[in-house]
Residue frames as qw, qx, qy, qz and C-alpha x, y, z in Angstrom:
[[0.473, -0.842, -0.151, 0.213, 94.32, -4.02, 25.94],
 [0.466, 0.731, -0.168, 0.469, 96.93, -1.28, 25.75],
 [0.588, -0.145, -0.395, 0.691, 99.81, -0.42, 28.00],
 [0.158, -0.930, -0.328, -0.059, 98.85, 2.56, 30.17],
 [0.008, 0.918, -0.325, 0.226, 102.21, 3.72, 31.57],
 [0.655, 0.149, -0.600, 0.435, 105.46, 2.69, 33.20],
 [0.551, -0.782, -0.268, -0.119, 104.83, 2.95, 36.92],
 [0.349, -0.869, 0.349, 0.017, 108.35, 2.91, 38.37],
 [0.681, 0.442, -0.541, 0.221, 111.91, 1.64, 38.18],
 [0.787, -0.615, 0.006, -0.044, 113.21, -0.24, 41.22],
 [0.437, 0.612, -0.536, 0.383, 116.71, 0.09, 42.62],
 [0.836, -0.471, -0.257, 0.116, 117.99, -2.01, 45.53],
 [0.214, 0.735, -0.368, 0.529, 120.38, -0.11, 47.82],
 [0.605, -0.215, -0.615, 0.457, 122.14, -0.52, 51.16],
 [0.184, -0.255, -0.309, 0.898, 122.15, 3.14, 52.23],
 [0.097, 0.697, 0.683, 0.197, 118.53, 4.18, 51.80],
 [0.162, -0.882, -0.222, 0.383, 118.89, 7.60, 53.48],
 [0.301, -0.501, 0.402, 0.705, 121.98, 8.58, 51.49],
 [0.241, 0.225, 0.763, 0.556, 120.34, 7.48, 48.25],
 [0.022, 0.825, 0.564, -0.036, 117.18, 9.45, 49.04],
 [0.218, -0.806, 0.026, 0.550, 119.32, 12.54, 49.68],
 [0.330, -0.208, 0.603, 0.696, 121.19, 12.04, 46.40],
 [0.155, 0.459, 0.748, 0.453, 118.04, 11.79, 44.30],
 [0.086, -0.880, -0.385, 0.263, 116.53, 14.79, 46.14],
 [0.269, -0.624, 0.266, 0.684, 119.62, 16.76, 45.14],
 [0.264, 0.097, 0.734, 0.618, 119.08, 15.63, 41.57],
 [0.298, -0.004, -0.137, -0.945, 115.55, 17.04, 41.76],
 [0.447, -0.296, -0.804, -0.257, 113.28, 14.09, 42.50],
 [0.447, -0.462, 0.192, -0.742, 110.59, 14.58, 45.12],
 [0.058, 0.061, -0.946, 0.314, 110.31, 12.22, 48.08],
 [0.548, -0.310, -0.445, -0.637, 106.79, 10.72, 48.13],
 [0.727, -0.484, 0.223, -0.433, 107.07, 8.50, 51.16],
 [0.139, 0.395, -0.898, 0.139, 108.43, 5.43, 52.82],
 [0.862, -0.184, -0.005, -0.473, 106.88, 2.09, 53.66],
 [0.260, -0.369, 0.890, -0.070, 107.81, -1.29, 55.07],
 [0.802, 0.177, -0.337, -0.460, 106.79, -4.25, 52.97],
 [0.062, -0.349, 0.914, -0.196, 106.89, -7.61, 54.70],
 [0.671, 0.045, 0.561, -0.484, 105.18, -10.89, 54.99],
 [0.540, 0.098, 0.820, 0.162, 104.04, -13.86, 53.03],
 [0.501, 0.763, 0.377, -0.156, 101.85, -11.90, 50.58],
 [0.143, 0.886, -0.334, -0.289, 104.83, -9.85, 49.38],
 [0.346, -0.410, 0.815, 0.220, 106.95, -12.94, 48.97],
 [0.629, 0.395, 0.669, -0.009, 104.32, -14.45, 46.71],
 [0.421, 0.889, 0.030, -0.175, 104.79, -11.52, 44.32],
 [0.086, 0.836, -0.531, -0.108, 108.60, -11.53, 44.32],
 [0.913, 0.166, -0.373, 0.001, 109.18, -15.25, 44.75],
 [0.247, 0.537, -0.614, 0.523, 111.48, -14.55, 47.70],
 [0.555, -0.363, -0.724, 0.189, 109.27, -16.06, 50.40],
 [0.403, -0.822, -0.326, 0.234, 109.19, -14.26, 53.73],
 [0.495, 0.372, 0.011, 0.785, 110.69, -10.83, 53.13],
 [0.278, -0.830, -0.288, 0.387, 111.18, -7.55, 54.97],
 [0.475, 0.325, 0.258, 0.776, 111.92, -4.53, 52.78],
 [0.056, -0.737, -0.253, 0.625, 111.93, -0.81, 53.45],
 [0.456, 0.464, 0.480, 0.588, 111.05, 1.21, 50.35],
 [0.031, -0.615, -0.123, 0.778, 111.12, 4.89, 49.50],
 [0.493, 0.632, 0.532, 0.273, 109.26, 6.32, 46.51],
 [0.194, -0.480, 0.148, 0.843, 110.78, 9.24, 44.61],
 [0.480, 0.710, 0.515, -0.001, 108.86, 11.14, 41.91],
 [0.413, 0.183, 0.273, 0.849, 110.09, 13.25, 39.01],
 [0.050, 0.290, 0.220, -0.930, 108.93, 16.89, 39.10],
 [0.387, 0.026, -0.458, -0.800, 106.49, 16.33, 36.23],
 [0.645, -0.088, 0.493, -0.578, 104.79, 13.57, 38.26],
 [0.820, 0.331, -0.265, -0.384, 105.01, 10.99, 35.48],
 [0.747, 0.273, -0.582, 0.170, 107.93, 8.80, 36.62],
 [0.644, -0.686, 0.225, -0.250, 109.01, 7.23, 39.88],
 [0.435, 0.397, -0.772, 0.237, 111.97, 5.46, 41.42],
 [0.834, -0.498, -0.068, -0.227, 111.32, 2.84, 44.06],
 [0.214, 0.590, -0.696, 0.348, 114.38, 2.60, 46.29],
 [0.897, -0.323, -0.204, -0.223, 114.42, -0.66, 48.26],
 [0.006, 0.572, -0.751, 0.330, 116.56, -1.78, 51.19],
 [0.835, -0.136, -0.495, -0.197, 116.18, -5.52, 51.81],
 [0.385, -0.587, 0.578, -0.416, 116.48, -6.50, 55.45],
 [0.503, -0.081, 0.856, -0.091, 115.32, -10.06, 54.76],
 [0.927, -0.120, 0.095, 0.342, 116.33, -12.00, 52.75],
 [0.385, -0.632, 0.286, 0.609, 119.86, -10.72, 52.28],
 [0.483, 0.755, -0.253, -0.364, 120.96, -9.26, 48.97],
 [0.900, -0.056, 0.408, 0.141, 122.42, -12.05, 46.82],
 [0.678, 0.355, 0.286, 0.576, 124.14, -10.24, 43.93],
 [0.161, -0.817, -0.021, 0.553, 125.87, -6.94, 43.35],
 [0.614, 0.396, 0.414, 0.543, 126.24, -5.43, 39.88],
 [0.058, -0.938, -0.183, 0.288, 126.52, -1.76, 40.89],
 [0.201, -0.719, 0.422, 0.515, 129.93, -1.36, 39.31],
 [0.678, 0.290, 0.618, 0.273, 129.12, -3.18, 36.07],
 [0.138, -0.225, 0.362, 0.894, 130.08, -1.33, 32.89],
 [0.478, 0.372, 0.070, -0.792, 127.41, 0.16, 30.65],
 [0.567, 0.285, -0.619, -0.462, 127.57, -2.83, 28.28],
 [0.133, -0.086, 0.941, -0.300, 126.68, -5.42, 30.99],
 [0.301, -0.319, -0.795, -0.420, 123.59, -7.54, 30.49],
 [0.279, -0.572, -0.724, 0.266, 120.38, -6.65, 32.31],
 [0.090, -0.949, -0.242, -0.181, 118.87, -3.47, 33.68],
 [0.691, 0.055, -0.176, 0.699, 121.68, -1.08, 34.22],
 [0.201, -0.115, -0.148, 0.961, 120.92, 2.60, 34.39],
 [0.123, 0.815, 0.557, -0.104, 118.26, 5.24, 34.51],
 [0.360, 0.184, 0.175, 0.898, 118.56, 8.53, 32.60],
 [0.046, -0.786, -0.463, 0.408, 117.23, 11.92, 33.62],
 [0.342, 0.639, 0.235, 0.648, 116.81, 15.08, 31.55],
 [0.403, -0.605, -0.295, 0.620, 118.14, 18.15, 33.38],
 [0.212, 0.963, 0.145, -0.085, 118.10, 21.88, 32.65],
 [0.172, 0.873, -0.444, 0.103, 121.84, 22.43, 33.10],
 [0.946, 0.013, -0.293, 0.136, 124.16, 19.43, 33.07],
 [0.442, 0.426, -0.440, 0.656, 127.15, 21.37, 34.42],
 [0.371, -0.483, 0.305, -0.732, 125.22, 22.72, 37.41],
 [0.924, -0.214, -0.084, -0.307, 123.72, 19.30, 38.07],
 [0.826, 0.196, -0.404, 0.340, 127.16, 17.66, 38.02],
 [0.145, 0.491, -0.431, 0.743, 128.54, 20.28, 40.40],
 [0.610, -0.414, 0.210, -0.642, 125.69, 19.73, 42.88],
 [0.973, -0.085, -0.137, -0.164, 125.84, 15.93, 42.66],
 [0.616, 0.398, -0.518, 0.440, 129.60, 15.84, 43.14],
 [0.212, -0.496, 0.481, -0.691, 128.99, 17.18, 46.65],
 [0.846, -0.171, 0.255, -0.435, 126.99, 13.96, 47.21],
 [0.598, -0.348, 0.708, 0.145, 129.79, 11.75, 45.90],
 [0.791, 0.561, 0.224, -0.096, 128.86, 11.49, 42.20],
 [0.391, -0.481, 0.559, 0.551, 131.72, 10.73, 39.83],
 [0.583, 0.613, -0.224, -0.484, 131.73, 11.33, 36.09],
 [0.908, 0.014, 0.410, 0.084, 132.20, 8.01, 34.25],
 [0.670, 0.315, 0.313, 0.594, 133.67, 9.31, 30.99],
 [0.156, -0.162, 0.013, 0.974, 133.09, 12.87, 29.87],
 [0.387, 0.652, 0.403, -0.514, 130.24, 15.18, 28.97],
 [0.298, 0.009, 0.666, 0.684, 129.68, 14.96, 25.21],
 [0.425, 0.446, 0.090, -0.783, 127.45, 16.76, 22.76],
 [0.438, 0.257, 0.829, 0.235, 125.28, 14.77, 20.36],
 [0.233, 0.571, 0.512, 0.598, 124.63, 16.89, 17.28],
 [0.073, -0.334, 0.110, -0.933, 122.68, 20.04, 18.19],
 [0.627, -0.426, -0.500, -0.419, 120.25, 18.01, 20.28],
 [0.788, -0.597, -0.146, -0.043, 121.80, 16.93, 23.60],
 [0.115, 0.623, -0.688, 0.355, 124.69, 17.12, 26.03],
 [0.920, -0.221, -0.244, -0.212, 125.04, 13.71, 27.68],
 [0.152, 0.536, -0.761, 0.332, 127.04, 11.93, 30.36],
 [0.805, -0.328, -0.491, -0.051, 127.01, 9.00, 32.75],
 [0.136, -0.641, 0.529, -0.540, 127.82, 9.33, 36.42],
 [0.551, -0.177, -0.789, 0.206, 128.27, 6.89, 39.27],
 [0.402, -0.650, 0.000, -0.645, 125.97, 7.93, 42.08],
 [0.536, -0.505, 0.541, -0.408, 125.49, 6.49, 45.56],
 [0.775, -0.147, 0.609, -0.081, 126.74, 2.93, 45.94],
 [0.279, -0.245, 0.744, 0.556, 128.10, 2.99, 42.38],
 [0.510, 0.591, 0.599, -0.175, 124.68, 3.30, 40.71],
 [0.313, 0.041, 0.503, 0.805, 124.97, 4.22, 37.03],
 [0.204, 0.769, 0.452, -0.404, 122.90, 7.29, 36.15],
 [0.422, 0.335, 0.429, 0.725, 122.62, 9.05, 32.80],
 [0.012, 0.695, 0.255, -0.672, 122.13, 12.80, 32.49],
 [0.390, 0.426, 0.553, 0.601, 120.84, 14.53, 29.37],
 [0.022, 0.597, 0.171, -0.783, 120.51, 18.24, 28.67],
 [0.509, 0.644, 0.533, 0.205, 118.30, 19.14, 25.70],
 [0.288, -0.300, 0.184, 0.891, 119.79, 21.85, 23.49],
 [0.006, 0.138, 0.521, 0.842, 118.03, 24.49, 21.43]]
């Protein structure tokens, strides 16, 4: 059997509405919201009885999704939002944008902060990391040429 696709990347947040607005500004499309709760869900996650509100965001090409989750029950137990890029575990998601400068300008109005600086890699990309809502680490890439 072969892998078919990557379905989504999950991000746990406290401010679901603000995070939805941020990723809309970036260019993702809001697909919908749902409440996931009960024993069946806890059997999947191993968390037992849980109550989670999720929002699905889709990239414009329709191939990738972000699942934003706000846990109401059980409480969040760890926080690595401000971890540096060399921390162990899942850390960031990267998006390709048309114009990195315009994207940065728009996202700064939503609280984004540049982590280092925008750099150019050969004649292929302009790249940077930003801290988005709640300190989430997000990579931006602009293809050149």
